[in-house]
C-alpha positions in Angstrom: -77.4 -30.5 77.7 -78.8 -27.1 77.1 -79.4 -25.9 73.6 -79.2 -22.2 72.9 -81.1 -21.0 76.0 -80.4 -17.7 77.6 -78.9 -19.4 80.6 -80.6 -17.2 83.3 -78.5 -14.1 82.9 -75.7 -13.4 85.4 -75.0 -15.0 88.8 -73.0 -14.0 91.8 -69.7 -15.8 92.5 -66.6 -14.9 94.6 -65.4 -12.9 91.6 -68.6 -10.8 91.6 -71.1 -10.7 88.7 -70.5 -13.7 86.5 -72.0 -15.0 83.2 -71.9 -18.8 83.3 -71.0 -20.8 80.3 -73.6 -23.0 78.7 -72.8 -26.6 77.6 -73.8 -27.6 74.1 -73.6 -30.8 72.1 -71.8 -31.6 68.9 -72.1 -34.5 66.5 -70.1 -36.3 63.8 -70.2 -34.2 60.7 -72.4 -35.1 57.7 -71.7 -34.2 54.0 -72.7 -30.7 53.1 -76.2 -30.9 51.7 -77.4 -29.5 48.4 -78.3 -25.9 48.6 -75.8 -25.2 51.4 -72.5 -23.5 51.0 -69.4 -22.6 52.9 -70.0 -19.0 54.0 -66.4 -18.6 55.3 -63.6 -20.6 56.8 -60.6 -20.0 59.1 -57.6 -22.2 60.1 -56.7 -22.5 63.7 -56.4 -24.7 66.8 -59.6 -24.9 68.8 -58.7 -28.1 70.8 -55.2 -27.2 72.1 -53.8 -30.3 70.5 -51.2 -28.5 68.4 -52.7 -29.6 65.1 -54.4 -27.1 62.8 -58.2 -27.4 62.3 -60.3 -25.9 59.6 -63.4 -24.2 61.0 -66.2 -23.6 58.5 -69.4 -21.7 58.8 -72.1 -23.5 56.6 -75.5 -22.1 55.6 -78.2 -21.9 53.0 -78.4 -18.7 51.0 -82.0 -17.2 50.9 -83.6 -14.9 48.3 -82.2 -11.9 50.2 -78.7 -10.9 49.4 -76.1 -11.8 52.2 -78.9 -13.3 54.4 -78.4 -17.0 55.4 -80.4 -19.5 57.2 -80.0 -23.0 58.7 -76.4 -22.2 59.6 -74.0 -24.5 61.5 -70.3 -24.7 62.3 -68.2 -27.6 60.8 -64.7 -28.4 62.2 -62.4 -30.5 60.0 -58.9 -32.0 60.3 -59.7 -34.1 63.3 -59.8 -37.9 63.5 -63.5 -37.4 62.7 -64.9 -34.1 61.6 -67.6 -32.7 63.8 -70.3 -30.1 63.5 -72.7 -28.2 65.9 -75.9 -26.4 65.4 -76.5 -22.7 66.2 -80.2 -23.1 67.0 -81.9 -19.7 67.3 -78.8 -18.0 66.0 -78.8 -20.1 62.8 -80.0 -17.3 60.5 -78.8 -13.8 59.9 -77.2 -11.1 57.8 -73.6 -11.1 56.7 -72.5 -13.8 59.2 -68.7 -14.4 59.8 -66.4 -16.3 62.1 -63.0 -15.7 63.5 -60.7 -17.3 66.1 -59.5 -15.5 69.2 -57.3 -16.4 72.3 -59.9 -15.5 74.8 -60.7 -18.3 77.3 -57.2 -19.9 77.3 -53.7 -19.5 75.9 -53.4 -23.1 74.4 -56.4 -23.0 72.2 -58.6 -20.6 70.3 -62.3 -19.8 70.7 -64.8 -19.4 67.8 -66.4 -16.0 67.5 -69.6 -15.9 65.4 -70.7 -12.4 64.3 -74.0 -11.6 62.7 -74.4 -8.1 61.4 -77.5 -5.9 62.0 -79.9 -6.3 59.2 -80.6 -3.3 56.9 -84.2 -2.1 56.5 -85.2 -3.6 53.1 -88.9 -3.0 53.0 -91.9 -2.3 55.3 -93.2 -5.9 54.9 -90.4 -7.6 56.8 -89.3 -7.1 60.4 -85.5 -6.7 60.5 -83.2 -7.5 63.4 -81.2 -4.3 63.7 -79.0 -5.6 66.5 -75.4 -6.9 66.3 -75.1 -10.6 67.2 -72.0 -11.8 68.9 -71.5 -15.5 70.1 -68.4 -17.1 71.4 -68.0 -20.9 71.5 -65.1 -22.8 73.2 -63.7 -26.3 73.6 -61.5 -25.3 76.5 -62.2 -28.4 78.6 -62.8 -30.8 75.6 -66.5 -30.0 75.9 -68.3 -27.5 73.7 -69.5 -24.4 75.6 -71.1 -21.2 74.7 -69.3 -18.6 76.8 -70.8 -15.4 75.4 -74.2 -14.6 73.9 -75.1 -11.1 73.0 -78.8 -11.7 73.5 -78.1 -12.8 77.1 -75.8 -9.8 77.6 -78.4 -7.3 76.3 -81.0 -8.7 78.6 -78.9 -9.0 81.7 -76.8 -5.8 81.3 -79.7 -3.4 80.6 -80.1 -0.1 82.4 -82.4 2.8 83.1 -81.5 6.4 82.1 -83.2 9.1 84.2 -82.8 12.8 83.5 -82.1 15.0 86.5 -81.9 18.7 87.2 -78.9 20.8 86.2 -78.2 19.0 82.9 -77.4 15.5 84.3 -78.6 12.0 83.7 -78.3 9.0 86.0 -77.6 5.6 84.6 -78.7 2.7 86.8 -77.5 -0.7 85.5 -79.0 -4.1 86.3 -75.6 -5.0 87.6 -76.1 -2.6 90.5 -73.7 0.0 89.2 -74.9 3.6 89.0 -73.3 6.5 87.1 -73.9 10.2 86.5 -73.2 12.0 83.2 -73.0 15.7 82.6 -75.0 16.5 79.4 -74.9 20.2 79.3 -73.3 20.0 75.8 -76.0 17.7 74.4 -78.7 18.4 71.8 -82.4 19.1 72.4 -81.9 20.4 76.0 -84.6 23.1 75.5 -87.2 20.2 75.2 -86.2 19.0 78.6 -85.0 21.9 80.8 -86.0 25.4 81.6 -83.4 28.1 81.3 -82.5 27.7 85.0 -81.6 24.0 84.6 -84.7 22.7 86.2 -86.5 19.9 84.3 -89.8 20.6 82.6 -91.0 17.1 83.4 -89.9 13.5 83.9 -87.8 12.3 81.0 -86.1 8.9 80.4 -83.4 7.7 78.0 -82.2 4.2 77.4 -79.1 1.9 77.6 -79.1 0.3 74.1 -78.0 -3.1 73.1 -74.4 -4.1 72.4 -73.1 -1.9 69.5 -69.4 -2.8 69.3 -66.9 -5.2 70.9 -63.1 -5.3 71.0 -60.6 -7.8 72.5 -57.9 -6.1 74.5 -54.8 -7.6 76.1 -54.0 -6.3 79.5 -50.4 -5.9 80.7 -48.6 -9.2 81.5 -51.8 -11.1 80.5 -51.6 -14.0 78.0 -55.3 -14.0 77.0 -57.5 -11.2 75.9 -60.4 -9.5 77.6 -63.7 -8.7 76.0 -64.8 -5.0 76.0 -68.4 -4.4 75.2 -69.9 -1.0 74.3 -73.5 0.0 74.8 -74.7 3.4 73.7 -76.6 5.6 76.2 -79.3 7.5 74.3 -81.5 10.4 75.4 -85.1 11.2 74.5 -84.0 11.2 70.9 -82.5 7.8 70.1 -80.1 9.4 67.6 -78.6 11.5 70.4 -75.8 9.4 72.0 -75.0 10.8 75.4 -72.2 8.4 76.1 -71.3 4.7 76.3 -71.5 2.0 79.0 -68.2 0.1 78.7 -68.1 -3.4 80.3 -64.8 -5.4 80.4 -65.3 -9.1 80.8 -62.7 -11.8 81.5 -63.0 -15.6 81.4 -62.2 -17.6 84.5 -61.5 -21.3 84.2 -62.5 -22.2 87.8 -65.9 -20.5 87.7 -66.4 -21.6 84.2 -67.7 -18.3 83.0 -67.1 -14.6 82.4 -66.8 -12.1 85.2 -66.8 -8.3 85.2 -63.3 -6.7 85.5 -64.8 -3.3 85.1 -67.9 -1.4 84.2 -67.9 2.4 83.6 -69.4 5.1 81.4 -67.5 7.2 78.9 -68.4 10.4 77.3 -66.0 11.8 74.8 -62.8 13.1 76.5 -64.5 14.9 79.5 -65.7 12.4 82.2 -66.8 13.5 85.6 -64.9 11.7 88.4 -67.3 11.1 91.3 -66.4 9.9 94.8 -68.4 6.9 96.2 -71.3 7.9 98.3 -70.5 8.5 102.0 -66.8 8.3 101.2 -64.3 9.9 103.6 -61.3 8.3 102.0 -61.0 5.6 104.6 -61.0 1.8 104.5 -63.7 0.0 106.5 -62.6 -1.8 109.6 -64.6 -5.1 110.1 -64.5 -6.9 113.4 -64.1 -10.7 113.4 -67.0 -12.3 115.3 -66.4 -15.8 116.6 -68.2 -18.6 114.7 -69.9 -16.0 112.5 -69.1 -15.3 108.8 -68.5 -11.7 108.1 -66.9 -9.8 105.2 -63.6 -10.2 107.1 -63.9 -13.9 107.3 -64.9 -16.4 110.0 -63.1 -16.6 113.3 -62.9 -19.9 115.2 -61.1 -20.7 118.5 -59.3 -23.9 119.6 -58.9 -25.5 116.2 -56.5 -28.2 114.7 -55.4 -28.3 111.2 -57.2 -31.1 109.3 -55.3 -33.8 107.4 -56.5 -32.7 104.0 -55.1 -29.2 104.4 -51.6 -28.1 103.2 -49.5 -25.4 104.9 -48.8 -23.0 102.1 -46.6 -20.7 104.1 -45.8 -19.8 107.7 -44.1 -17.1 109.8 -43.1 -16.7 113.4 -44.2 -13.4 115.0 -45.1 -11.6 118.2 -48.6 -10.1 117.6 -49.2 -8.6 121.1 -47.4 -6.9 123.9 -46.7 -10.1 125.9 -43.7 -12.3 125.4 -45.5 -15.1 123.7 -44.4 -16.0 120.2 -47.1 -17.0 117.7 -46.8 -19.0 114.6 -48.8 -17.8 111.6 -49.8 -20.3 109.0 -51.8 -20.0 105.8 -53.5 -23.4 105.0 -55.6 -24.6 102.1 -56.8 -27.6 100.1 -54.5 -28.4 97.2 -56.4 -28.7 93.9 -54.8 -29.9 90.6 -56.2 -29.3 87.2 -55.0 -29.4 83.6 -56.1 -27.7 80.3 -56.5 -30.4 77.7 -53.4 -32.7 77.7 -51.1 -30.0 78.8 -49.2 -29.3 82.0 -50.9 -29.9 85.4 -51.5 -26.7 87.4 -52.3 -26.4 91.1 -54.0 -23.9 93.2 -55.3 -23.7 96.8 -58.9 -23.5 97.9 -60.7 -23.0 101.3 -58.0 -20.7 102.6 -57.5 -20.0 106.3 -55.1 -18.1 108.5 -54.1 -20.2 111.6 -52.6 -18.4 114.6 -50.8 -20.9 116.9 -49.6 -19.9 120.4 -47.8 -21.6 123.3 -51.1 -22.1 125.2 -52.5 -24.3 122.5 -55.5 -22.1 122.0 -55.2 -21.8 118.3 -57.2 -19.4 116.3 -58.5 -20.0 112.7 -59.6 -17.1 110.4 -61.4 -18.4 107.3 -60.2 -15.9 104.7 -62.8 -14.2 102.4 -60.7 -15.4 99.4 -61.8 -18.5 97.6 -58.5 -19.6 96.2 -54.9 -18.7 95.4 -51.8 -19.8 93.6 -49.4 -18.5 96.3 -49.5 -16.3 99.4 -47.0 -14.4 101.6 -47.1 -13.2 105.2 -45.6 -10.0 106.6 -45.9 -8.7 110.2 -45.6 -4.9 110.5 -46.4 -2.3 113.2 -49.1 -0.4 111.3 -52.1 0.2 113.6 -50.3 0.2 116.9 -46.8 0.7 118.5 -47.6 -2.3 120.7 -49.3 -4.8 118.4 -48.0 -6.0 115.0 -50.4 -6.4 112.2 -50.7 -9.3 109.8 -50.3 -8.5 106.1 -51.3 -11.1 103.6 -50.3 -10.9 99.9 -52.3 -13.3 97.9 -51.6 -14.2 94.2 -54.2 -15.8 92.0 -52.5 -15.3 88.6 -49.9 -13.1 87.1 -52.0 -9.9 87.3 -54.4 -10.8 90.1 -53.0 -9.8 93.5 -55.1 -9.4 96.6 -54.0 -7.8 99.9 -55.6 -8.2 103.4 -54.5 -6.7 106.7 -55.6 -8.1 110.1 -55.1 -6.1 113.3 -55.2 -7.2 116.9 -56.6 -5.0 119.7 -57.9 -5.8 123.2 -58.0 -9.6 122.4 -60.0 -9.1 119.3 -59.1 -9.3 115.6 -60.2 -6.9 112.9 -59.8 -6.8 109.1 -58.5 -3.3 108.6 -57.6 -3.4 104.9 -59.0 -5.3 102.0 -57.7 -4.6 98.4 -61.1 -5.6 96.9 -62.7 -2.7 98.7 -59.8 -0.4 97.9 -60.2 -1.2 94.2 -63.8 -0.2 94.4 -63.3 3.1 96.1 -59.9 4.3 94.8 -60.1 4.3 91.0 -60.4 7.0 88.4 -60.1 7.8 84.7 -57.3 7.9 82.2 -58.3 10.1 79.2 -56.2 10.8 76.1 -56.2 14.5 75.2 -54.0 13.8 72.2 -51.6 10.9 71.1 -48.9 12.7 73.2 -50.9 13.8 76.3 -53.0 11.9 78.9 -55.0 13.2 81.9 -55.1 11.0 84.9 -58.0 11.9 87.3 -58.4 9.8 90.5 -61.5 9.3 92.6 -60.1 11.3 95.6 -59.7 14.4 93.5 -56.1 14.2 92.2 -55.7 15.2 88.5 -52.6 15.5 86.5 -51.6 15.8 82.8 -48.6 13.7 81.6 -46.7 13.5 78.4 -46.6 10.1 76.7 -45.0 8.5 73.7 -47.6 7.9 71.0 -48.5 4.3 70.5 -47.4 2.5 67.4 -50.1 2.3 64.8 -51.4 -1.1 64.1 -53.7 -2.6 61.6 -56.2 -3.4 64.4 -56.0 0.0 66.0 -55.0 2.7 63.5 -55.0 6.3 64.6 -57.8 8.4 63.2 -59.8 5.3 62.2 -63.5 6.0 62.9 -64.0 2.2 63.5 -61.5 2.1 66.3 -62.9 1.6 69.8 -60.1 3.7 71.2 -60.7 6.7 68.9 -64.3 6.8 70.2 -63.4 6.5 73.8 -59.7 7.5 74.0 -59.1 6.1 77.5 -56.6 4.1 79.4 -57.1 2.4 82.8 -56.2 2.7 86.4 -55.6 -1.0 87.2 -56.3 -2.8 90.5 -53.8 -2.6 93.3 -50.7 -4.6 92.4 -48.3 -4.1 95.4 -48.1 -2.8 98.9 -45.1 -1.1 100.6 -44.4 0.3 104.1 -42.8 3.6 105.0 -42.0 5.4 108.2 -42.6 9.1 108.7 -39.7 10.6 110.8 -39.4 9.1 114.2 -42.8 7.5 114.2 -42.8 3.8 115.4 -45.7 2.9 113.2 -45.5 2.4 109.5 -47.7 4.0 106.8 -48.7 1.8 103.9 -48.6 2.7 100.2 -51.0 0.9 97.9 -49.7 1.0 94.3 -51.8 0.8 91.1 -50.4 0.7 87.6 -51.8 3.2 85.0 -51.9 1.7 81.5 -52.5 3.2 78.1 -55.2 2.4 75.7 -53.4 -0.6 74.3 -53.5 -2.1 77.9 -49.9 -3.1 77.7 -47.8 0.1 78.2 -47.6 1.3 81.8 -47.8 5.1 81.7 -47.4 5.6 85.5 -48.1 4.3 89.0 -50.5 5.8 91.5 -49.4 5.4 95.1 -52.1 6.0 97.8 -50.6 6.5 101.2 -52.6 5.4 104.2 -52.1 6.1 107.9 -53.9 4.3 110.6 -56.2 6.6 112.6 -56.5 5.2 116.1 -59.4 7.6 117.0 -61.7 6.1 114.4 -59.8 2.8 114.1 -59.6 3.1 110.3 -56.9 3.4 107.7 -57.2 6.9 106.2 -55.8 8.1 102.9 -53.5 11.0 103.7 -51.9 11.6 100.3 -51.8 10.2 96.8 -48.9 10.5 94.4 -48.3 9.7 90.8 -44.9 8.3 89.7 -43.4 8.4 86.2 -40.0 6.8 85.7 -39.3 6.9 89.5 -40.3 10.6 89.6 -43.1 11.9 91.8 -45.2 14.4 89.9 -48.0 15.1 92.4 
């Protein structure tokens, strides 16, 4: 068991950058010792058993007001009460706990918050950083699934001033952003009148300053949104914020990044990815070699431990042969606590069977799914039909792949993962009644919206509200695909649909439809138009 270690920062999984959970130990509770007190307590269900627990934060008060040491967490109303130590997080200023539905819907996780320490005197070093730690019993074992110290170390970044009143933010995650700072303070210390820099200057991505739990549309659990200030040469001059959205995934046993972006008031520059010409990359499948498109293997048979998830009969080429398309995978069952058993499929492959018995296997670049559908559509050619795979891995997690056939070779011509990286944008509130949607290929529109209902957690004009600082919604990942014909053309165009949600992450404000046409000259899908739909009306 690991006790309170940093855990090595983030790792790479099939979901991208991931913060792995750290297993901890707990013990049978002892009587509260003399000198210790209950700092705070909350009722809730942290084991998913249906019974209510009492979760208490215990600590010893020091000579400094609101500062506690030797803290631990006690959980009562079990057959036997238990406790666990907080190790290096066992002391701090104004500590508190609360319960959240974060890593699962059947139980609650424990959030420990330790406030930044005020500067009391010059003789004592103060920890001026907010501490956030999340503990979970989501598999019956105790795990720490978020640690602000690990986050601050692993999600650091470099801020470099550039000519023409811009700064570049380069994060450890590999993401890079540009901010326009022409309206910032102290520019005369950095730039000449012509916008050229006087000398090299650096800023800094600061430690976690604020968090919020937001529930996305149709999701049953909440996502963790973390804010880090971006400061200039003067630490009091905040240029913007790095906003990282994290989600817990049961299979990888950790948090992964749903989104990372920078925000700067209500005016954010939308930048195209480097070398972008609004096309989707075409990747050839090479036999017996793993590529981004998957691995292509000839003359295969389906192994006994694989299940056929779905299948479809089709004619993929210009000959008269009929092929059978099958999606296969290994069936995996799991349960959360003592609740219902769930299943998903792992090690996914597309099998193409023909009359000659020379079957083809394409190992898909998707680790797992809950369900999958196959369509065959004339998209890239009038002669060949293309294979469209719609893969579901949860209520809001859809993936789409298109495989095309040309001259006896298969290509991946569309991957929604790459689409989501390239075709995104920003949703900015101009007022409670008006939102600007700006997409990464240059479309921009202002729409009227209904103001969101005030709530105790998110009141309008509350300076402590994360949304009042940022005032943003989201362009969500691709959620559906459709096919249309233009006039008498024999080939279909595809429309990739993305929901646009408001800042409460529940209300759908609009849909963005990006229309692609296959360009045979460059053998790529190319975006030819982008439309925004509100209540079935096209507005651009």
